[in-house]
C-alpha positions in Angstrom: 0.0 0.0 0.0 1.3 3.5 -0.9 0.6 6.1 1.8 1.4 9.8 1.5 2.3 11.2 5.0 1.9 15.0 5.0 3.9 16.4 7.9 6.1 13.3 7.6 9.2 14.8 9.1 7.6 15.9 12.4 7.4 14.2 15.8 4.5 11.9 14.9 4.9 11.9 11.1 8.5 10.6 11.1 7.5 7.7 13.4 4.5 6.9 11.2 6.7 6.6 8.1 9.1 4.4 10.0 6.4 2.1 11.2 4.7 1.8 7.8 7.9 1.1 6.0 8.8 -1.6 8.5 5.4 -3.1 7.8 6.2 -3.5 4.1 4.2 -0.5 2.9 5.5 2.4 0.8 5.2 5.4 3.1 6.3 8.7 1.5 6.9 11.7 3.7 5.9 15.1 2.4 6.5 18.6 3.8 7.6 22.0 2.6 11.2 20.7 2.4 10.0 18.2 -0.2 8.2 20.8 -2.2 4.6 20.4 -0.8 2.8 23.5 0.5 -0.6 22.4 1.6 -1.7 26.0 2.2 -1.3 26.9 -1.4 -1.7 23.4 -2.9 1.8 23.6 -4.5 3.2 20.1 -5.1 0.0 18.4 -3.9 -0.8 16.5 -7.2 2.7 15.1 -7.3 2.5 14.1 -3.6 -0.8 12.3 -4.0 -0.1 10.5 -7.3 -0.7 6.8 -6.9 -1.4 7.0 -3.1 -4.0 4.7 -1.6 -4.2 6.7 1.6 -3.1 10.2 2.7 -2.3 11.0 6.3 -2.5 14.7 7.2 -0.4 15.6 10.3 0.1 19.3 9.5 -0.5 22.1 12.0 -0.2 25.9 12.0 2.9 27.7 13.2 1.0 29.2 16.2 -2.1 27.9 18.1 -4.0 31.2 17.8 -6.9 32.8 16.2 -5.4 32.3 12.8 -5.7 28.5 13.2 -9.2 28.2 11.6 -8.0 29.8 8.4 -5.0 27.4 8.2 -7.3 24.3 8.6 -9.9 25.6 6.2 -7.4 26.2 3.5 -5.3 23.1 4.0 -8.3 20.7 4.3 -10.1 22.2 1.3 -6.9 21.8 -0.8 -6.3 18.3 0.5 -9.8 17.0 -0.2 -9.9 18.5 -3.7 -6.5 17.0 -4.4 -7.4 13.6 -2.9 -10.6 13.3 -4.8 -8.9 14.2 -8.1 -6.1 11.7 -7.5 -8.4 8.9 -6.6 -7.1 8.6 -3.0 -9.5 6.2 -1.1 -8.8 7.2 2.5 -7.9 10.4 4.3 -6.6 10.2 7.9 -6.1 13.1 10.3 -4.8 13.3 13.9 -7.0 15.3 16.3 -7.4 15.8 20.1 -9.4 13.9 22.7 -12.0 16.3 24.1 -11.4 18.9 21.4 -15.1 19.7 21.2 -15.4 20.1 24.9 -13.1 23.1 25.3 -14.6 25.9 23.1 -12.7 28.7 24.8 -9.5 27.6 23.1 -9.1 29.0 19.5 -6.9 26.1 18.5 -9.4 23.5 19.7 -12.2 25.2 17.8 -10.0 25.1 14.7 -9.4 21.4 15.1 -13.2 20.8 15.4 -13.5 22.8 12.1 -10.9 20.5 10.5 -12.8 17.4 11.6 -16.1 18.8 10.3 -14.6 19.7 6.9 -13.2 16.1 6.6 -16.5 14.6 7.6 -18.4 16.6 5.0 -15.9 15.9 2.3 -16.0 13.5 -0.7 -13.3 11.1 0.4 -13.7 8.2 3.0 -12.0 9.3 6.2 -10.7 8.3 9.6 -10.1 10.7 12.6 -7.7 9.6 15.3 -8.1 11.7 18.4 -5.2 11.5 20.9 -4.6 12.9 24.3 -1.6 15.1 24.9 1.9 13.7 24.1 4.4 13.0 26.9 6.9 14.9 24.7 4.8 18.0 25.1 4.8 18.2 28.9 8.0 20.2 29.1 6.5 22.8 26.7 3.4 23.0 28.9 5.6 23.6 32.0 7.5 26.3 30.2 4.4 28.4 29.5 3.9 29.4 33.2 7.3 29.0 34.8 10.2 31.1 36.1 13.4 30.2 37.8 11.7 29.3 41.1 8.1 28.1 40.4 5.9 26.4 37.8 2.3 27.3 37.9 -0.2 24.7 36.7 -3.9 24.0 37.0 -5.2 20.8 38.4 -6.8 19.9 35.1 -7.1 16.2 34.5 -5.0 14.8 31.6 -4.3 11.3 30.3 -1.0 11.7 28.4 0.4 9.3 25.8 3.8 8.5 24.3 4.4 9.8 20.7 5.5 6.3 19.7 2.1 4.9 20.8 0.3 7.7 18.9 2.3 6.9 15.7 1.5 3.2 16.0 -2.3 4.0 16.2 -2.2 6.4 13.3 -0.2 3.9 11.2 -2.7 1.1 12.1 -5.7 3.2 11.0 -4.0 4.3 7.8 -3.6 0.8 6.5 -7.1 -0.3 7.4 -10.5 0.4 6.0 -11.8 4.0 6.5 -13.5 4.3 9.9 -15.9 6.9 8.6 -15.7 8.0 12.3 -13.3 8.6 15.2 -11.0 6.5 17.2 -9.8 7.8 20.6 -6.4 6.9 22.0 -4.9 7.7 25.3 -2.2 6.7 27.8 -2.9 4.3 30.6 -2.9 6.8 33.5 -4.9 9.9 34.5 -3.1 12.7 36.3 -3.9 16.2 37.6 -1.7 18.4 35.5 0.0 20.0 38.6 0.9 16.5 39.9 2.2 15.6 36.5 4.5 18.6 36.7 5.8 17.6 40.1 6.5 14.0 38.8 8.4 15.5 35.8 10.5 17.9 37.8 11.4 15.3 40.4 12.5 12.8 37.8 14.8 15.4 36.3 16.3 16.7 39.5 14.6 20.1 39.0 14.0 21.7 42.3 11.5 24.3 41.2 8.2 24.2 43.1 4.9 23.5 41.3 2.2 25.9 42.5 -1.4 24.8 41.8 -3.1 27.7 39.9 -6.3 26.9 38.2 -6.0 30.0 36.0 -2.5 29.2 34.7 -1.8 28.3 31.1 -3.9 27.0 28.2 -5.2 23.9 30.0 -7.0 26.1 32.5 -9.7 26.3 29.9 -10.5 22.6 30.3 -12.7 21.4 33.1 -13.7 18.1 34.6 -12.9 15.1 32.4 -12.9 17.0 29.1 -9.3 15.9 28.2 -9.6 12.3 29.6 -10.5 9.5 27.2 -14.1 8.1 27.3 -15.3 4.5 27.3 -14.3 2.7 24.1 -10.9 4.5 23.7 -7.8 2.5 22.8 -5.5 2.6 25.9 -1.8 2.6 25.0 0.7 0.5 27.0 3.4 3.0 27.8 3.2 4.7 31.3 4.6 8.1 32.0 7.0 7.2 34.7 8.3 4.3 32.5 8.8 6.8 29.7 10.6 9.3 31.9 13.0 6.6 33.2 14.2 6.0 29.7 
């Protein structure tokens, strides 16, 4: 099977390509460095030529109010191109609970991306993932200084990027779901506690202060970012991943 992976040089995309190639498929990574600009459509016919499936892992440069424009343009271009090329399956990676946090512009933009795909002409699959382990340091950096890290007690269920990539690869070689598959890590944490675990494992002596107004994830409440019944639970635990 030939699979075009747009965003194939990124954190998830590079792993998806590696997994697919190891499974005997022809996974072709595409990005601006290979001549594909999904915002303008430049290079898209060449990228999709002969592809059975296309996996779209692109994201905007910033998670701000411009995000909806990015997803509208890129998804319109992708679906027009995929239909013209006879691609039989479009896969995107989204976020668990994305429709439950309307105060975040980026989350609203991802819902738009999903809706465009659902209404489009090509059979599709949506993989919704919880936050990646690899992104925790970035989350901590948003509201930290040399002495403290301020984090809300928002519940999260983080997952390893390797496990996300495996889930995306598995979906991409199967029949279109024409729906959504949720994936998550095996443990639920309060984000402030996750911060303490992370700092302790790295010998970082800064203090985590619980602040329910701090950072992007303060906008999520209750179990919005926790996987619901029926989700695929990945095997890798956070402390195990940190120990590596």
